[in-house]
Kinemage of the C-alpha trace (Angstrom):
@kinemage 1
@onewidth
@group {chain A} dominant
@subgroup {mainchain}
@vectorlist {calphas} color= white
{ca met a 1} P -13.097 18.804 12.393
{ca thr a 2} L -16.252 17.359 13.927
{ca met a 3} L -18.402 14.513 12.691
{ca met a 4} L -22.128 14.921 12.040
{ca ala a 5} L -23.614 12.713 14.701
{ca thr a 6} L -22.926 9.647 16.782
{ca thr a 7} L -24.185 7.351 14.015
{ca leu a 8} L -21.613 8.821 11.625
{ca gln a 9} L -18.571 8.406 13.808
{ca asn a 10} L -15.892 6.051 12.595
{ca pro a 11} L -14.935 2.824 14.307
{ca pro a 12} L -11.399 2.811 15.718
{ca gly a 13} L -8.831 2.802 12.915
{ca ala a 14} L -11.321 3.617 10.169
{ca asn a 15} L -11.005 7.225 9.014
{ca ala a 16} L -12.323 9.009 5.962
{ca val a 17} L -8.756 9.656 4.939
{ca asp a 18} L -5.598 8.693 6.796
{ca ile a 19} L -3.715 11.924 7.461
{ca glu a 20} L -0.483 10.174 8.392
{ca lys a 21} L 0.964 6.886 9.496
{ca pro a 22} L 0.419 5.997 13.146
{ca ala a 23} L 3.373 6.493 15.449
{ca gly a 24} L 5.704 3.519 15.581
{ca ala a 25} L 6.123 1.245 18.523
{ca ala a 26} L 7.440 3.223 21.457
{ca gly a 27} L 10.833 2.449 22.915
{ca ser a 28} L 12.873 -0.193 21.082
{ca gly a 29} L 15.213 -0.159 24.074
{ca asp a 30} L 12.271 -0.901 26.346
{ca ala a 31} L 11.307 -3.779 24.051
{ca leu a 32} L 14.791 -5.277 24.433
{ca ser a 33} L 14.487 -4.913 28.201
{ca arg a 34} L 11.209 -6.849 28.160
{ca ile a 35} L 12.765 -9.578 26.018
{ca ala a 36} L 15.745 -9.796 28.355
{ca ser a 37} L 13.434 -9.941 31.389
{ca ala a 38} L 11.664 -12.898 29.826
{ca gly a 39} L 14.988 -14.719 29.890
{ca lys a 40} L 15.277 -15.219 26.135
{ca arg a 41} L 18.535 -13.294 25.620
{ca ser a 42} L 20.755 -10.899 27.519
{ca tyr a 43} L 20.141 -7.194 27.027
{ca leu a 44} L 23.803 -6.445 26.323
{ca gly a 45} L 24.037 -9.333 23.879
{ca met a 46} L 21.096 -8.031 21.848
{ca leu a 47} L 22.376 -4.455 22.013
{ca ala a 48} L 25.786 -5.542 20.753
{ca glu a 49} L 24.223 -7.505 17.896
{ca ala a 50} L 22.002 -4.558 16.953
{ca leu a 51} L 25.039 -2.247 16.946
{ca met a 52} L 26.946 -4.684 14.718
{ca leu a 53} L 24.061 -4.720 12.208
{ca arg a 54} L 23.768 -0.928 12.448
{ca cys a 55} L 27.406 -0.527 11.440
{ca gly a 56} L 27.272 -3.216 8.747
{ca ala a 57} L 26.366 -2.963 5.073
{ca gly a 58} L 22.636 -3.281 5.840
{ca arg a 59} L 22.610 -0.176 8.096
{ca leu a 60} L 19.787 -1.583 10.223
{ca ser a 61} L 18.324 0.754 12.819
{ca leu a 62} L 17.479 -0.401 16.323
{ca asp a 63} L 13.777 -0.054 15.459
{ca glu a 64} L 14.224 -2.332 12.439
{ca tyr a 65} L 16.178 -4.835 14.543
{ca val a 66} L 13.295 -5.016 17.015
{ca gln a 67} L 10.451 -4.778 14.502
{ca trp a 68} L 11.655 -7.760 12.476
{ca lys a 69} L 12.572 -9.765 15.608
{ca leu a 70} L 16.200 -10.171 14.613
{ca phe a 71} L 16.955 -10.834 18.278
{ca asp a 72} L 15.108 -14.181 17.934
{ca asn a 73} L 17.811 -16.739 17.167
{ca glu a 74} L 15.274 -19.536 16.961
{ca leu a 75} L 13.221 -17.735 14.314
{ca tyr a 76} L 16.326 -16.940 12.265
{ca ser a 77} L 18.169 -20.188 12.859
{ca gly a 78} L 20.747 -20.676 10.105
{ca ala a 79} L 20.185 -17.200 8.621
{ca asp a 80} L 22.928 -14.641 8.151
{ca lys a 81} L 21.469 -11.557 9.805
{ca arg a 82} L 24.044 -9.395 8.018
{ca ala a 83} L 22.088 -10.034 4.814
{ca phe a 84} L 19.180 -7.909 6.071
{ca ile a 85} L 18.978 -4.396 4.651
{ca gly a 86} L 17.466 -1.412 6.430
{ca ile a 87} L 15.749 1.571 4.860
{ca lys a 88} L 18.941 3.662 4.759
{ca ala a 89} L 20.851 1.050 2.763
{ca thr a 90} L 17.771 0.434 0.635
{ca arg a 91} L 17.618 4.088 -0.402
{ca lys a 92} L 21.268 3.909 -1.436
{ca val a 93} L 20.482 0.944 -3.690
{ca trp a 94} L 17.498 2.777 -5.216
{ca phe a 95} L 19.518 5.813 -6.174
{ca gln a 96} L 22.470 3.824 -7.478
{ca ala a 97} L 20.182 1.815 -9.770
{ca asn a 98} L 17.840 4.662 -10.703
{ca tyr a 99} L 20.445 7.355 -11.210
{ca gln a 100} L 18.379 9.179 -13.861
{ca val a 101} L 16.435 11.118 -11.248
{ca ser a 102} L 14.766 13.290 -13.903
{ca his a 103} L 12.480 10.316 -14.637
{ca phe a 104} L 11.223 10.015 -11.057
{ca ala a 105} L 8.371 12.448 -11.718
{ca leu a 106} L 6.872 10.183 -14.372
{ca ala a 107} L 6.757 7.247 -11.974
{ca asn a 108} L 5.580 9.265 -8.963
{ca asn a 109} L 2.879 11.418 -10.564
{ca lys a 110} L -0.206 9.217 -10.795
{ca ile a 111} L -1.842 11.173 -13.617
{ca ala a 112} L 1.284 11.313 -15.769
{ca ser a 113} L 2.184 7.665 -15.225
{ca gly a 114} L -1.401 6.528 -15.835
{ca ile a 115} L -1.515 8.314 -19.192
{ca trp a 116} L 1.950 7.032 -20.112
{ca phe a 117} L 1.181 3.381 -19.401
{ca ala a 118} L -2.336 3.485 -20.862
{ca thr a 119} L -0.941 4.957 -24.073
{ca his a 120} L 1.282 1.883 -24.288
{ca gly a 121} L -1.654 -0.478 -23.868
{ca ile a 122} L -1.153 -1.258 -20.173
{ca pro a 123} L -4.436 -1.740 -18.259
{ca val a 124} L -4.541 0.879 -15.481
{ca leu a 125} L -7.060 2.029 -12.902
{ca pro a 126} L -9.299 4.541 -14.735
{ca thr a 127} L -9.197 8.157 -13.525
{ca ile a 128} L -12.623 9.804 -13.584
{ca ala a 129} L -11.896 13.226 -12.035
{ca ile a 130} L -9.243 15.395 -10.407
{ca phe a 131} L -9.683 17.968 -7.657
{ca his a 132} L -7.078 20.723 -7.854
{ca glu a 133} L -8.110 23.921 -6.154
{ca ala a 134} L -8.076 27.200 -8.107
{ca val a 135} L -5.829 26.046 -10.948
{ca gly a 136} L -6.391 25.214 -14.597
{ca arg a 137} L -9.449 25.966 -16.661
{ca pro a 138} L -12.942 24.572 -16.096
{ca gly a 139} L -13.425 21.201 -17.748
{ca pro a 140} L -15.524 18.039 -17.427
{ca phe a 141} L -12.896 16.192 -15.336
{ca leu a 142} L -11.380 19.040 -13.288
{ca leu a 143} L -12.930 20.046 -9.952
{ca arg a 144} L -11.548 23.481 -9.030
{ca asn a 145} L -13.390 24.486 -5.845
{ca asp a 146} L -15.605 23.300 -2.989
{ca asp a 147} L -18.790 23.629 -5.002
{ca asp a 148} L -17.401 21.526 -7.872
{ca leu a 149} L -16.217 18.862 -5.444
{ca arg a 150} L -19.500 18.709 -3.529
{ca ala a 151} L -21.557 18.513 -6.715
{ca tyr a 152} L -19.362 15.724 -8.029
{ca leu a 153} L -19.578 13.700 -4.826
{ca arg a 154} L -23.362 14.108 -4.697
{ca asn a 155} L -23.745 12.499 -8.130
{ca ser a 156} L -24.614 8.808 -7.706
{ca glu a 157} L -23.223 7.972 -11.160
{ca his a 158} L -19.640 8.316 -9.889
{ca tyr a 159} L -19.719 5.438 -7.407
{ca pro a 160} L -18.094 3.330 -6.163
{ca leu a 161} L -14.874 5.341 -6.303
{ca phe a 162} L -11.392 5.434 -4.854
{ca gly a 163} L -9.563 8.683 -4.139
{ca lys a 164} L -5.905 9.454 -3.437
{ca pro a 165} L -3.432 12.357 -3.611
{ca ile a 166} L -1.716 12.635 -6.996
{ca asp a 167} L 1.717 12.789 -5.359
{ca gly a 168} L 0.841 10.486 -2.470
{ca tyr a 169} L 2.489 7.244 -1.426
{ca gln a 170} L 1.687 4.186 0.685
{ca ser a 171} L -2.051 5.013 0.447
{ca ile a 172} L -1.778 7.963 2.867
{ca gly a 173} L -4.669 10.285 2.084
{ca ser a 174} L -6.628 7.600 0.207
{ca ala a 175} L -10.321 6.855 0.592
{ca ser a 176} L -12.666 4.176 -0.729
{ca val a 177} L -16.309 5.253 -1.030
{ca glu a 178} L -19.376 3.136 -1.809
{ca arg a 179} L -22.002 5.814 -2.359
{ca tyr a 180} L -23.430 9.181 -1.392
{ca glu a 181} L -26.453 9.190 0.952
{ca pro a 182} L -28.476 12.361 0.310
{ca glu a 183} L -30.782 11.968 3.314
{ca arg a 184} L -27.779 12.435 5.607
{ca asp a 185} L -25.539 14.392 3.218
{ca cys a 186} L -22.815 11.868 3.916
{ca leu a 187} L -20.653 9.242 2.240
{ca leu a 188} L -20.801 5.538 2.975
{ca met a 189} L -17.221 4.254 3.046
{ca thr a 190} L -16.232 0.792 1.849
{ca met a 191} L -15.677 -0.521 5.370
{ca gly a 192} L -19.192 0.431 6.434
{ca his a 193} L -18.777 3.701 8.353
{ca arg a 194} L -20.299 7.012 7.302
{ca val a 195} L -18.564 10.362 6.939
{ca ser a 196} L -20.256 13.716 6.519
{ca leu a 197} L -19.685 15.364 3.156
{ca asp a 198} L -18.286 18.464 4.897
{ca thr a 199} L -15.680 16.363 6.706
{ca phe a 200} L -14.674 14.513 3.567
{ca val a 201} L -14.292 17.716 1.562
{ca glu a 202} L -11.975 19.101 4.239
{ca tyr a 203} L -9.950 15.879 4.194
{ca val a 204} L -9.558 16.024 0.409
{ca lys a 205} L -8.523 19.691 0.435
{ca ala a 206} L -5.896 18.917 3.067
{ca his a 207} L -4.312 16.372 0.714
{ca ala a 208} L -4.695 18.230 -2.571
{ca arg a 209} L -1.642 20.470 -2.742
{ca thr a 210} L -0.790 18.970 -6.139
{ca gly a 211} L -4.230 17.528 -6.770
{ca tyr a 212} L -6.481 14.726 -5.585
{ca gln a 213} L -7.356 11.933 -7.989
{ca phe a 214} L -10.652 10.045 -8.164
{ca gln a 215} L -10.686 6.637 -9.810
{ca leu a 216} L -13.469 4.250 -10.680
{ca arg a 217} L -13.081 1.466 -8.158
{ca val a 218} L -12.186 -1.837 -9.784
{ca thr a 219} L -13.570 -5.154 -8.565
{ca pro a 220} L -10.886 -7.683 -7.582
{ca his a 221} L -10.700 -11.287 -8.780
{ca ala a 222} L -13.418 -13.580 -7.419
{ca ala a 223} L -10.877 -15.511 -5.331
{ca val a 224} L -9.698 -12.262 -3.756
{ca arg a 225} L -13.276 -11.238 -2.974
{ca glu a 226} L -13.804 -14.571 -1.241
{ca met a 227} L -10.680 -14.021 0.844
{ca cys a 228} L -10.902 -10.350 1.852
{ca gly a 229} L -14.091 -8.872 0.386
{ca asp a 230} L -14.421 -6.203 -2.290
{ca arg a 231} L -10.931 -4.800 -1.714
{ca leu a 232} L -7.979 -4.870 -4.093
{ca ala a 233} L -5.111 -7.030 -2.843
{ca thr a 234} L -2.166 -5.978 -4.977
{ca val a 235} L 0.984 -7.930 -5.658
{ca arg a 236} L 4.202 -5.942 -5.207
{ca leu a 237} L 6.714 -7.119 -7.820
{ca leu a 238} L 10.239 -5.751 -7.923
{ca thr a 239} L 11.771 -5.763 -11.403
{ca ile a 240} L 15.314 -5.085 -12.472
{ca leu a 241} L 16.497 -4.514 -16.041
{ca met a 242} L 19.474 -6.654 -17.023
{ca asp a 243} L 20.795 -6.008 -20.531
{ca gly a 244} L 17.450 -4.449 -21.416
{ca lys a 245} L 15.444 -7.462 -20.219
{ca pro a 246} L 13.261 -7.188 -17.107
{ca gln a 247} L 13.579 -9.813 -14.401
{ca ile a 248} L 11.349 -10.195 -11.366
{ca ile a 249} L 13.594 -10.524 -8.321
{ca arg a 250} L 11.091 -10.166 -5.463
{ca ala a 251} L 7.337 -10.515 -5.040
{ca cys a 252} L 4.914 -10.344 -2.144
{ca trp a 253} L 1.140 -10.152 -1.841
{ca lys a 254} L -0.431 -7.320 0.162
{ca ile a 255} L -3.800 -8.381 1.556
{ca pro a 256} L -6.143 -5.967 3.357
{ca ala a 257} L -7.894 -6.994 6.556
{ca gly a 258} L -9.853 -5.526 9.417
{ca val a 259} L -11.037 -1.934 8.974
{ca his a 260} L -8.758 -1.151 6.007
{ca ala a 261} L -9.768 -0.673 2.380
{ca ala a 262} L -6.113 -0.171 1.332
{ca asp a 263} L -3.650 -3.061 1.425
{ca asn a 264} L -0.442 -1.370 2.654
{ca phe a 265} L 1.318 -3.437 5.285
{ca trp a 266} L 2.002 -0.484 7.606
{ca arg a 267} L -1.709 -0.529 8.466
{ca pro a 268} L -2.192 -2.618 11.651
{ca gly a 269} L -4.188 -5.746 10.851
{ca asn a 270} L -3.158 -6.080 7.198
{ca val a 271} L -1.386 -9.158 5.871
{ca leu a 272} L 1.816 -9.618 3.862
{ca ala a 273} L 2.453 -12.907 2.057
{ca glu a 274} L 5.742 -14.281 0.726
{ca leu a 275} L 5.387 -15.712 -2.796
{ca asp a 276} L 7.139 -18.370 -4.819
{ca leu a 277} L 8.215 -16.510 -7.958
{ca ala a 278} L 7.729 -19.457 -10.290
{ca ser a 279} L 4.175 -20.331 -9.298
{ca gly a 280} L 2.747 -17.395 -7.324
{ca arg a 281} L 1.985 -19.733 -4.408
{ca val a 282} L 1.944 -18.250 -0.908
{ca leu a 283} L 4.793 -19.686 1.151
{ca arg a 284} L 4.249 -17.731 4.361
{ca ala a 285} L 2.032 -14.928 5.657
{ca ile a 286} L 2.398 -12.453 8.498
{ca arg a 287} L -0.107 -10.048 9.984
{ca arg a 288} L 0.756 -6.595 11.266
{ca ser a 289} L -0.330 -5.632 14.763
{ca glu a 290} L 0.268 -2.305 16.479
{ca asn a 291} L 3.720 -3.264 17.748
{ca asp a 292} L 4.495 -6.650 16.254
{ca cys a 293} L 4.015 -9.148 13.416
{ca asp a 294} L 2.477 -12.598 13.800
{ca glu a 295} L 2.620 -15.517 11.402
{ca ile a 296} L -0.806 -16.676 10.220
{ca thr a 297} L -2.233 -19.264 7.818
{ca his a 298} L -5.795 -17.973 7.267
{ca his a 299} L -7.349 -14.578 6.629
{ca pro a 300} L -8.399 -13.080 9.985
{ca asp a 301} L -11.754 -11.790 8.692
{ca thr a 302} L -13.050 -14.621 6.506
{ca gly a 303} L -11.079 -17.665 7.626
{ca val a 304} L -10.075 -18.377 4.016
{ca arg a 305} L -6.697 -20.092 3.841
{ca ile a 306} L -3.815 -17.883 2.654
{ca thr a 307} L -0.759 -20.146 2.847
{ca gly a 308} L -0.647 -22.512 -0.108
{ca thr a 309} L -3.005 -20.285 -2.108
{ca val a 310} L -1.874 -19.255 -5.592
{ca val a 311} L -2.281 -15.619 -6.652
{ca pro a 312} L -5.045 -15.569 -9.280
{ca asn a 313} L -3.877 -15.054 -12.875
{ca trp a 314} L -0.227 -15.247 -11.796
{ca ser a 315} L 1.114 -15.432 -15.342
{ca glu a 316} L -0.814 -12.280 -16.324
{ca val a 317} L 0.384 -10.489 -13.183
{ca thr a 318} L 4.052 -11.244 -13.858
{ca gln a 319} L 3.778 -10.491 -17.579
{ca leu a 320} L 2.225 -7.119 -16.821
{ca ala a 321} L 5.124 -6.256 -14.501
{ca cys a 322} L 7.672 -7.138 -17.185
{ca asp a 323} L 5.784 -5.260 -19.915
{ca ser a 324} L 5.557 -2.176 -17.699
{ca ala a 325} L 9.262 -2.369 -16.843
{ca arg a 326} L 10.137 -2.272 -20.554
{ca ile a 327} L 8.099 0.900 -20.947
{ca leu a 328} L 9.791 2.611 -17.984
{ca asp a 329} L 13.265 1.401 -18.910
{ca glu a 330} L 14.957 4.643 -17.807
{ca leu a 331} L 14.406 3.403 -14.220
{ca pro a 332} L 15.970 -0.066 -13.991
{ca leu a 333} L 14.740 -0.900 -10.469
{ca val a 334} L 11.012 -0.421 -9.904
{ca gly a 335} L 8.340 -1.877 -7.652
{ca trp a 336} L 4.954 -2.502 -9.288
{ca asp a 337} L 1.599 -2.843 -7.539
{ca ile a 338} L -0.550 -5.091 -9.710
{ca ala a 339} L -4.040 -6.345 -8.867
{ca pro a 340} L -5.429 -9.661 -10.115
{ca val a 341} L -8.921 -9.148 -11.553
{ca asp a 342} L -11.368 -11.486 -13.286
{ca ser a 343} L -10.197 -10.340 -16.723
{ca gly a 344} L -6.481 -10.765 -15.922
{ca ala a 345} L -4.414 -8.104 -14.136
{ca ile a 346} L -4.366 -4.330 -13.804
{ca leu a 347} L -1.573 -1.913 -12.860
{ca ala a 348} L -2.379 0.093 -9.726
{ca glu a 349} L 0.853 2.109 -9.686
{ca ala a 350} L 4.625 2.092 -9.979
C-alpha cells in the first residue's frame, strides 16, 4: 500500500493501524555475551541461572530472563527469582482458574461483552458502528462494504473516534482518528499524522475478518490529559473471585507516550507504573524501549511527575473492577482495563 504524498507519510512508529507487534529483541544469547563482556557476570553463570528458572515452576524463557534483567543481582537484591512466572506458566494458571472455556467468547468479543456489561449498568466505551464485510442486513450501525465505510468516515459527525478489531487484543489493529479532511481525502490521526482514506480502508478490511468496531472516543480525566495528552491511560486490575467475592490482587497503570495513541506496554516508548492497591499511588514506573526497560519518574513527553501520583478516581476504578467481576463470575480470574475519566471510571475491556 502506498501513501498519498510526502506530507501524508507517517513518522517512524506511527501507523494508521498496527498490523502486528514489532519483532522482539534479537539474540538473547548475544545480550548475555554483551553483559558478560562488560564484566558484570559470567556468561556460564547467567546461562545456568536462566536454565534453572526455565526448568522451575515459573517456566521462564531465555528471552524473559533477559527482558526483565533477571541477570542483574543488584536490581533484584533480596528477591527470590524463582517467584517470577513466564508466559507459559501464566497460561496454565489462566486455564486452571477459568476452566469454563465456553465463557471465553463473552469476554473476548468486544460487541457481546459491551452489551452484556452495559445491560448491567456498567459504563462502557460506546460503540457507534461496525464494519463487517458482506454479512448481515443493512442497518444504521452496520457498514457492509467499501462504499459504506468510506461514506461513514467522510461524515464529520462521527469524530473523534477509536477503531479496533472485534476479536483483537493488545490494541493490534487499533486506530485513533481526530477528523476527516475532505480537501485531501484523508484522516488526521490523534498523534498528528495524516493517512489517506484509501490506505485506512485497506487497513480496516485487513483486520475485519470478524468485524471492526468504531467507538466514540472518550476524553480521559483532566489529570491524565495533563500527563499524557488526550489519550486514555487505562488501569489494568486483576481480580479473583474467592467464595463469590471479587478481590483485586494486582494493579498497574498503562500510560501512553511518544507516537502512540494506545497504552499497551509492548509499544516502545510507553510507560508501565506499579500501583499501591490501597491508595492507587504510583510506586515505580518503567518505560519500554526497543530492547530494554528503563526506570523513570516523569512522563517523557510532558515532564509531569508519575511516581507518587495517585490514579484519579481510584475508588471508582477499583469499585468498577469488582462490580464487573461479579457480573462475569463464570470466569474467576480476569484482567480489567479501566480508564479514569472526569465523571468517574469507564470499562474499556475485559
